[in-house]
C-alpha positions, 0 to 999 in steps of 0.5 A: 790743068786737071785730069780724070782718068777711069783706070778700069771696073770698080770691083777690080780687087787688084787694080784698086791695090796696084793703085796704093801701093803706086801710091804708097811707093811714091810717097801719098798722104791719103786723107779724108775718104767717105762711102755713100749710098744712093738706090743701087749707086755705092761711091768710095772717094778718098783725097790723096796728097802727093808732091804737094798736089792734092789728088781724088780717088773714086770708085762710083758703082757703073762708073769705074774707078776713077783719079783725078788730079794734075794731068803730069801726076795723073799720068804717071799713077794711072801708067804705072797701075797698068804696068803693074797689072799686066796692063799698057 
């Protein structure tokens, strides 16, 4: 089963750096990346593979920084990322 979690604001650079650091620490492979602009909406999307599971990291104007993938994996990454940023 998959899950999408909003980690926080898309413009939070500390959050973005924490997420990348956690993914690297866990051994993730960073695959395809894409960027799109539509009016005032900017979307940056990145495909990541971790332990054979596919994840998608997306930063979208007004919607935030999201992580989508396997429920347990997304929950663990989100928990670690928030902890590193001083959150939950």
